[in-house]
PDBQT receptor file of N, H, CA, C and O in Angstrom, charges set to zero:
ATOM      1  N   MET A   1      -0.785  -1.501 -21.576  1.00  0.00    +0.000 N 
ATOM      2  CA  MET A   1       0.517  -2.069 -21.669  1.00  0.00    +0.000 C 
ATOM      3  C   MET A   1       0.486  -3.163 -22.749  1.00  0.00    +0.000 C 
ATOM      4  O   MET A   1      -0.467  -3.941 -22.788  1.00  0.00    +0.000 OA
ATOM      5  N   GLU A   2       1.420  -3.240 -23.556  1.00  0.00    +0.000 N 
ATOM      6  H   GLU A   2       2.195  -2.608 -23.525  1.00  0.00    +0.000 HD
ATOM      7  CA  GLU A   2       1.551  -4.267 -24.539  1.00  0.00    +0.000 C 
ATOM      8  C   GLU A   2       2.688  -5.258 -24.245  1.00  0.00    +0.000 C 
ATOM      9  O   GLU A   2       3.824  -4.838 -24.029  1.00  0.00    +0.000 OA
ATOM     10  N   THR A   3       2.408  -6.512 -24.235  1.00  0.00    +0.000 N 
ATOM     11  H   THR A   3       1.485  -6.853 -24.411  1.00  0.00    +0.000 HD
ATOM     12  CA  THR A   3       3.426  -7.505 -24.030  1.00  0.00    +0.000 C 
ATOM     13  C   THR A   3       3.495  -8.393 -25.302  1.00  0.00    +0.000 C 
ATOM     14  O   THR A   3       2.750  -8.209 -26.266  1.00  0.00    +0.000 OA
ATOM     15  N   PHE A   4       4.421  -9.350 -25.243  1.00  0.00    +0.000 N 
ATOM     16  H   PHE A   4       5.025  -9.499 -24.461  1.00  0.00    +0.000 HD
ATOM     17  CA  PHE A   4       4.574 -10.299 -26.363  1.00  0.00    +0.000 C 
ATOM     18  C   PHE A   4       3.337 -11.147 -26.511  1.00  0.00    +0.000 C 
ATOM     19  O   PHE A   4       3.056 -11.655 -27.597  1.00  0.00    +0.000 OA
ATOM     20  N   ARG A   5       2.593 -11.308 -25.435  1.00  0.00    +0.000 N 
ATOM     21  H   ARG A   5       2.821 -10.896 -24.553  1.00  0.00    +0.000 HD
ATOM     22  CA  ARG A   5       1.397 -12.182 -25.500  1.00  0.00    +0.000 C 
ATOM     23  C   ARG A   5       0.107 -11.395 -25.818  1.00  0.00    +0.000 C 
ATOM     24  O   ARG A   5      -0.948 -11.988 -26.042  1.00  0.00    +0.000 OA
ATOM     25  N   GLY A   6       0.208 -10.072 -25.832  1.00  0.00    +0.000 N 
ATOM     26  H   GLY A   6       1.065  -9.591 -25.650  1.00  0.00    +0.000 HD
ATOM     27  CA  GLY A   6      -0.956  -9.234 -26.154  1.00  0.00    +0.000 C 
ATOM     28  C   GLY A   6      -1.137  -8.110 -25.133  1.00  0.00    +0.000 C 
ATOM     29  O   GLY A   6      -0.331  -7.958 -24.216  1.00  0.00    +0.000 OA
ATOM     30  N   PRO A   7      -2.198  -7.331 -25.302  1.00  0.00    +0.000 N 
ATOM     31  CA  PRO A   7      -2.390  -6.180 -24.421  1.00  0.00    +0.000 C 
ATOM     32  C   PRO A   7      -2.907  -6.590 -22.999  1.00  0.00    +0.000 C 
ATOM     33  O   PRO A   7      -3.649  -7.557 -22.823  1.00  0.00    +0.000 OA
ATOM     34  N   VAL A   8      -2.469  -5.802 -22.039  1.00  0.00    +0.000 N 
ATOM     35  H   VAL A   8      -1.866  -5.017 -22.182  1.00  0.00    +0.000 HD
ATOM     36  CA  VAL A   8      -2.884  -6.014 -20.663  1.00  0.00    +0.000 C 
ATOM     37  C   VAL A   8      -3.298  -4.645 -20.100  1.00  0.00    +0.000 C 
ATOM     38  O   VAL A   8      -2.582  -3.661 -20.284  1.00  0.00    +0.000 OA
ATOM     39  N   ARG A   9      -4.448  -4.582 -19.418  1.00  0.00    +0.000 N 
ATOM     40  H   ARG A   9      -5.029  -5.382 -19.270  1.00  0.00    +0.000 HD
ATOM     41  CA  ARG A   9      -4.923  -3.329 -18.807  1.00  0.00    +0.000 C 
ATOM     42  C   ARG A   9      -5.010  -3.461 -17.320  1.00  0.00    +0.000 C 
ATOM     43  O   ARG A   9      -5.435  -4.488 -16.791  1.00  0.00    +0.000 OA
ATOM     44  N   GLY A  10      -4.604  -2.411 -16.649  1.00  0.00    +0.000 N 
ATOM     45  H   GLY A  10      -4.259  -1.577 -17.079  1.00  0.00    +0.000 HD
ATOM     46  CA  GLY A  10      -4.656  -2.396 -15.204  1.00  0.00    +0.000 C 
ATOM     47  C   GLY A  10      -3.894  -1.220 -14.641  1.00  0.00    +0.000 C 
ATOM     48  O   GLY A  10      -3.489  -0.327 -15.385  1.00  0.00    +0.000 OA
ATOM     49  N   THR A  11      -3.696  -1.206 -13.345  1.00  0.00    +0.000 N 
ATOM     50  H   THR A  11      -4.025  -1.931 -12.740  1.00  0.00    +0.000 HD
ATOM     51  CA  THR A  11      -2.947  -0.194 -12.662  1.00  0.00    +0.000 C 
ATOM     52  C   THR A  11      -1.628  -0.818 -12.133  1.00  0.00    +0.000 C 
ATOM     53  O   THR A  11      -1.612  -1.876 -11.502  1.00  0.00    +0.000 OA
ATOM     54  N   ILE A  12      -0.553  -0.110 -12.424  1.00  0.00    +0.000 N 
ATOM     55  H   ILE A  12      -0.566   0.749 -12.936  1.00  0.00    +0.000 HD
ATOM     56  CA  ILE A  12       0.744  -0.533 -11.891  1.00  0.00    +0.000 C 
ATOM     57  C   ILE A  12       0.799  -0.127 -10.419  1.00  0.00    +0.000 C 
ATOM     58  O   ILE A  12       0.732   1.061 -10.103  1.00  0.00    +0.000 OA
ATOM     59  N   THR A  13       0.921  -1.105  -9.516  1.00  0.00    +0.000 N 
ATOM     60  H   THR A  13       0.976  -2.070  -9.773  1.00  0.00    +0.000 HD
ATOM     61  CA  THR A  13       0.904  -0.810  -8.088  1.00  0.00    +0.000 C 
ATOM     62  C   THR A  13       2.268  -0.886  -7.417  1.00  0.00    +0.000 C 
ATOM     63  O   THR A  13       2.461  -0.337  -6.333  1.00  0.00    +0.000 OA
ATOM     64  N   ASP A  14       3.223  -1.572  -8.065  1.00  0.00    +0.000 N 
ATOM     65  H   ASP A  14       3.066  -2.018  -8.946  1.00  0.00    +0.000 HD
ATOM     66  CA  ASP A  14       4.545  -1.685  -7.505  1.00  0.00    +0.000 C 
ATOM     67  C   ASP A  14       5.533  -1.894  -8.659  1.00  0.00    +0.000 C 
ATOM     68  O   ASP A  14       5.200  -2.521  -9.665  1.00  0.00    +0.000 OA
ATOM     69  N   VAL A  15       6.713  -1.379  -8.507  1.00  0.00    +0.000 N 
ATOM     70  H   VAL A  15       6.983  -0.870  -7.690  1.00  0.00    +0.000 HD
ATOM     71  CA  VAL A  15       7.783  -1.543  -9.520  1.00  0.00    +0.000 C 
ATOM     72  C   VAL A  15       9.079  -2.063  -8.792  1.00  0.00    +0.000 C 
ATOM     73  O   VAL A  15       9.572  -1.498  -7.815  1.00  0.00    +0.000 OA
ATOM     74  N   LYS A  16       9.534  -3.119  -9.335  1.00  0.00    +0.000 N 
ATOM     75  H   LYS A  16       9.134  -3.577 -10.128  1.00  0.00    +0.000 HD
ATOM     76  CA  LYS A  16      10.825  -3.712  -8.859  1.00  0.00    +0.000 C 
ATOM     77  C   LYS A  16      11.812  -3.674 -10.040  1.00  0.00    +0.000 C 
ATOM     78  O   LYS A  16      11.411  -3.376 -11.165  1.00  0.00    +0.000 OA
ATOM     79  N   PRO A  17      13.118  -3.979  -9.789  1.00  0.00    +0.000 N 
ATOM     80  CA  PRO A  17      14.091  -3.915 -10.891  1.00  0.00    +0.000 C 
ATOM     81  C   PRO A  17      13.795  -4.864 -12.084  1.00  0.00    +0.000 C 
ATOM     82  O   PRO A  17      14.140  -4.546 -13.222  1.00  0.00    +0.000 OA
ATOM     83  N   ASP A  18      13.158  -6.026 -11.820  1.00  0.00    +0.000 N 
ATOM     84  H   ASP A  18      12.877  -6.285 -10.896  1.00  0.00    +0.000 HD
ATOM     85  CA  ASP A  18      12.942  -6.986 -12.875  1.00  0.00    +0.000 C 
ATOM     86  C   ASP A  18      11.482  -7.262 -13.188  1.00  0.00    +0.000 C 
ATOM     87  O   ASP A  18      11.203  -8.067 -14.077  1.00  0.00    +0.000 OA
ATOM     88  N   HIS A  19      10.521  -6.623 -12.488  1.00  0.00    +0.000 N 
ATOM     89  H   HIS A  19      10.748  -5.970 -11.765  1.00  0.00    +0.000 HD
ATOM     90  CA  HIS A  19       9.118  -6.855 -12.729  1.00  0.00    +0.000 C 
ATOM     91  C   HIS A  19       8.266  -5.749 -12.176  1.00  0.00    +0.000 C 
ATOM     92  O   HIS A  19       8.733  -4.948 -11.367  1.00  0.00    +0.000 OA
ATOM     93  N   VAL A  20       7.038  -5.692 -12.594  1.00  0.00    +0.000 N 
ATOM     94  H   VAL A  20       6.658  -6.343 -13.251  1.00  0.00    +0.000 HD
ATOM     95  CA  VAL A  20       6.005  -4.752 -12.070  1.00  0.00    +0.000 C 
ATOM     96  C   VAL A  20       4.851  -5.573 -11.539  1.00  0.00    +0.000 C 
ATOM     97  O   VAL A  20       4.632  -6.702 -11.979  1.00  0.00    +0.000 OA
ATOM     98  N   LEU A  21       4.117  -5.018 -10.602  1.00  0.00    +0.000 N 
ATOM     99  H   LEU A  21       4.295  -4.101 -10.244  1.00  0.00    +0.000 HD
ATOM    100  CA  LEU A  21       2.921  -5.626 -10.123  1.00  0.00    +0.000 C 
ATOM    101  C   LEU A  21       1.751  -4.859 -10.715  1.00  0.00    +0.000 C 
ATOM    102  O   LEU A  21       1.640  -3.650 -10.508  1.00  0.00    +0.000 OA
ATOM    103  N   LEU A  22       0.858  -5.553 -11.463  1.00  0.00    +0.000 N 
ATOM    104  H   LEU A  22       0.948  -6.535 -11.631  1.00  0.00    +0.000 HD
ATOM    105  CA  LEU A  22      -0.215  -4.905 -12.121  1.00  0.00    +0.000 C 
ATOM    106  C   LEU A  22      -1.557  -5.437 -11.504  1.00  0.00    +0.000 C 
ATOM    107  O   LEU A  22      -1.805  -6.639 -11.405  1.00  0.00    +0.000 OA
ATOM    108  N   GLN A  23      -2.387  -4.450 -11.103  1.00  0.00    +0.000 N 
ATOM    109  H   GLN A  23      -2.185  -3.473 -11.183  1.00  0.00    +0.000 HD
ATOM    110  CA  GLN A  23      -3.689  -4.785 -10.471  1.00  0.00    +0.000 C 
ATOM    111  C   GLN A  23      -4.808  -4.572 -11.485  1.00  0.00    +0.000 C 
ATOM    112  O   GLN A  23      -4.986  -3.464 -11.991  1.00  0.00    +0.000 OA
ATOM    113  N   THR A  24      -5.551  -5.614 -11.779  1.00  0.00    +0.000 N 
ATOM    114  H   THR A  24      -5.406  -6.514 -11.367  1.00  0.00    +0.000 HD
ATOM    115  CA  THR A  24      -6.745  -5.542 -12.631  1.00  0.00    +0.000 C 
ATOM    116  C   THR A  24      -7.931  -5.839 -11.674  1.00  0.00    +0.000 C 
ATOM    117  O   THR A  24      -7.740  -6.196 -10.511  1.00  0.00    +0.000 OA
ATOM    118  N   ASP A  25      -9.088  -5.686 -12.183  1.00  0.00    +0.000 N 
ATOM    119  H   ASP A  25      -9.243  -5.396 -13.127  1.00  0.00    +0.000 HD
ATOM    120  CA  ASP A  25     -10.367  -5.818 -11.362  1.00  0.00    +0.000 C 
ATOM    121  C   ASP A  25     -10.183  -6.481  -9.990  1.00  0.00    +0.000 C 
ATOM    122  O   ASP A  25     -10.215  -5.802  -8.964  1.00  0.00    +0.000 OA
ATOM    123  N   ASN A  26      -9.990  -7.800  -9.975  1.00  0.00    +0.000 N 
ATOM    124  H   ASN A  26      -9.964  -8.352 -10.808  1.00  0.00    +0.000 HD
ATOM    125  CA  ASN A  26      -9.875  -8.562  -8.717  1.00  0.00    +0.000 C 
ATOM    126  C   ASN A  26      -8.615  -9.386  -8.661  1.00  0.00    +0.000 C 
ATOM    127  O   ASN A  26      -8.477 -10.212  -7.759  1.00  0.00    +0.000 OA
ATOM    128  N   SER A  27      -7.667  -9.200  -9.600  1.00  0.00    +0.000 N 
ATOM    129  H   SER A  27      -7.779  -8.529 -10.333  1.00  0.00    +0.000 HD
ATOM    130  CA  SER A  27      -6.483 -10.014  -9.716  1.00  0.00    +0.000 C 
ATOM    131  C   SER A  27      -5.207  -9.147  -9.772  1.00  0.00    +0.000 C 
ATOM    132  O   SER A  27      -5.257  -7.986 -10.178  1.00  0.00    +0.000 OA
ATOM    133  N   SER A  28      -4.115  -9.703  -9.376  1.00  0.00    +0.000 N 
ATOM    134  H   SER A  28      -4.074 -10.646  -9.046  1.00  0.00    +0.000 HD
ATOM    135  CA  SER A  28      -2.804  -9.092  -9.419  1.00  0.00    +0.000 C 
ATOM    136  C   SER A  28      -1.921  -9.946 -10.282  1.00  0.00    +0.000 C 
ATOM    137  O   SER A  28      -1.965 -11.173 -10.204  1.00  0.00    +0.000 OA
ATOM    138  N   PHE A  29      -1.115  -9.306 -11.108  1.00  0.00    +0.000 N 
ATOM    139  H   PHE A  29      -1.079  -8.309 -11.171  1.00  0.00    +0.000 HD
ATOM    140  CA  PHE A  29      -0.166  -9.986 -11.975  1.00  0.00    +0.000 C 
ATOM    141  C   PHE A  29       1.249  -9.416 -11.836  1.00  0.00    +0.000 C 
ATOM    142  O   PHE A  29       1.468  -8.215 -11.684  1.00  0.00    +0.000 OA
ATOM    143  N   PHE A  30       2.200 -10.366 -11.900  1.00  0.00    +0.000 N 
ATOM    144  H   PHE A  30       2.023 -11.342 -12.025  1.00  0.00    +0.000 HD
ATOM    145  CA  PHE A  30       3.589  -9.941 -11.961  1.00  0.00    +0.000 C 
ATOM    146  C   PHE A  30       4.020  -9.999 -13.415  1.00  0.00    +0.000 C 
ATOM    147  O   PHE A  30       3.934 -11.057 -14.037  1.00  0.00    +0.000 OA
ATOM    148  N   LEU A  31       4.472  -8.908 -13.961  1.00  0.00    +0.000 N 
ATOM    149  H   LEU A  31       4.542  -8.048 -13.456  1.00  0.00    +0.000 HD
ATOM    150  CA  LEU A  31       4.892  -8.854 -15.345  1.00  0.00    +0.000 C 
ATOM    151  C   LEU A  31       6.369  -8.500 -15.383  1.00  0.00    +0.000 C 
ATOM    152  O   LEU A  31       6.791  -7.489 -14.822  1.00  0.00    +0.000 OA
ATOM    153  N   ARG A  32       7.167  -9.359 -16.065  1.00  0.00    +0.000 N 
ATOM    154  H   ARG A  32       6.824 -10.180 -16.521  1.00  0.00    +0.000 HD
ATOM    155  CA  ARG A  32       8.602  -9.113 -16.171  1.00  0.00    +0.000 C 
ATOM    156  C   ARG A  32       8.787  -7.963 -17.101  1.00  0.00    +0.000 C 
ATOM    157  O   ARG A  32       8.086  -7.857 -18.107  1.00  0.00    +0.000 OA
ATOM    158  N   THR A  33       9.745  -7.070 -16.782  1.00  0.00    +0.000 N 
ATOM    159  H   THR A  33      10.315  -7.157 -15.965  1.00  0.00    +0.000 HD
ATOM    160  CA  THR A  33       9.981  -5.934 -17.579  1.00  0.00    +0.000 C 
ATOM    161  C   THR A  33      10.560  -6.310 -18.936  1.00  0.00    +0.000 C 
ATOM    162  O   THR A  33      10.427  -5.536 -19.883  1.00  0.00    +0.000 OA
ATOM    163  N   GLN A  34      11.194  -7.461 -19.065  1.00  0.00    +0.000 N 
ATOM    164  H   GLN A  34      11.302  -8.091 -18.295  1.00  0.00    +0.000 HD
ATOM    165  CA  GLN A  34      11.728  -7.945 -20.364  1.00  0.00    +0.000 C 
ATOM    166  C   GLN A  34      10.617  -8.275 -21.326  1.00  0.00    +0.000 C 
ATOM    167  O   GLN A  34      10.855  -8.289 -22.534  1.00  0.00    +0.000 OA
ATOM    168  N   GLN A  35       9.395  -8.545 -20.848  1.00  0.00    +0.000 N 
ATOM    169  H   GLN A  35       9.201  -8.533 -19.867  1.00  0.00    +0.000 HD
ATOM    170  CA  GLN A  35       8.290  -8.928 -21.668  1.00  0.00    +0.000 C 
ATOM    171  C   GLN A  35       7.456  -7.697 -22.142  1.00  0.00    +0.000 C 
ATOM    172  O   GLN A  35       6.599  -7.834 -23.015  1.00  0.00    +0.000 OA
ATOM    173  N   MET A  36       7.705  -6.541 -21.581  1.00  0.00    +0.000 N 
ATOM    174  H   MET A  36       8.401  -6.429 -20.871  1.00  0.00    +0.000 HD
ATOM    175  CA  MET A  36       6.946  -5.353 -21.917  1.00  0.00    +0.000 C 
ATOM    176  C   MET A  36       7.477  -4.724 -23.195  1.00  0.00    +0.000 C 
ATOM    177  O   MET A  36       8.687  -4.578 -23.369  1.00  0.00    +0.000 OA
ATOM    178  N   ILE A  37       6.575  -4.355 -24.081  1.00  0.00    +0.000 N 
ATOM    179  H   ILE A  37       5.592  -4.473 -23.940  1.00  0.00    +0.000 HD
ATOM    180  CA  ILE A  37       6.872  -3.671 -25.307  1.00  0.00    +0.000 C 
ATOM    181  C   ILE A  37       6.698  -2.142 -25.164  1.00  0.00    +0.000 C 
ATOM    182  O   ILE A  37       7.575  -1.366 -25.544  1.00  0.00    +0.000 OA
ATOM    183  N   TRP A  38       5.565  -1.743 -24.617  1.00  0.00    +0.000 N 
ATOM    184  H   TRP A  38       4.853  -2.374 -24.308  1.00  0.00    +0.000 HD
ATOM    185  CA  TRP A  38       5.310  -0.346 -24.323  1.00  0.00    +0.000 C 
ATOM    186  C   TRP A  38       4.255  -0.217 -23.271  1.00  0.00    +0.000 C 
ATOM    187  O   TRP A  38       3.488  -1.151 -23.037  1.00  0.00    +0.000 OA
ATOM    188  N   VAL A  39       4.201   0.955 -22.614  1.00  0.00    +0.000 N 
ATOM    189  H   VAL A  39       4.824   1.714 -22.804  1.00  0.00    +0.000 HD
ATOM    190  CA  VAL A  39       3.252   1.307 -21.573  1.00  0.00    +0.000 C 
ATOM    191  C   VAL A  39       2.626   2.644 -21.931  1.00  0.00    +0.000 C 
ATOM    192  O   VAL A  39       3.363   3.560 -22.295  1.00  0.00    +0.000 OA
ATOM    193  N   MET A  40       1.325   2.810 -21.851  1.00  0.00    +0.000 N 
ATOM    194  H   MET A  40       0.726   2.066 -21.555  1.00  0.00    +0.000 HD
ATOM    195  CA  MET A  40       0.646   4.053 -22.119  1.00  0.00    +0.000 C 
ATOM    196  C   MET A  40      -0.161   4.439 -20.834  1.00  0.00    +0.000 C 
ATOM    197  O   MET A  40      -1.003   3.691 -20.336  1.00  0.00    +0.000 OA
ATOM    198  N   PRO A  41       0.166   5.654 -20.349  1.00  0.00    +0.000 N 
ATOM    199  CA  PRO A  41      -0.630   6.117 -19.124  1.00  0.00    +0.000 C 
ATOM    200  C   PRO A  41      -1.992   6.472 -19.552  1.00  0.00    +0.000 C 
ATOM    201  O   PRO A  41      -2.205   6.881 -20.693  1.00  0.00    +0.000 OA
ATOM    202  N   SER A  42      -2.953   6.325 -18.644  1.00  0.00    +0.000 N 
ATOM    203  H   SER A  42      -2.780   5.993 -17.717  1.00  0.00    +0.000 HD
ATOM    204  CA  SER A  42      -4.354   6.669 -18.982  1.00  0.00    +0.000 C 
ATOM    205  C   SER A  42      -4.696   8.022 -18.443  1.00  0.00    +0.000 C 
ATOM    206  O   SER A  42      -5.821   8.491 -18.619  1.00  0.00    +0.000 OA
TER     207      SER A  42
C-alpha cells in the first residue's frame, strides 16, 4: 500500500467507511482511506 508518507506493508484485517485496519508483524495501524494512493494485493 502506498500512502502520502511512503509505502506500508501488512495485511488488511478490517475495513470501515473512513479507514482500514492494517496488521503488520506485531503492530496494528489505522489508515485513513483519504491518505491511500494505491493498494496492491500480494
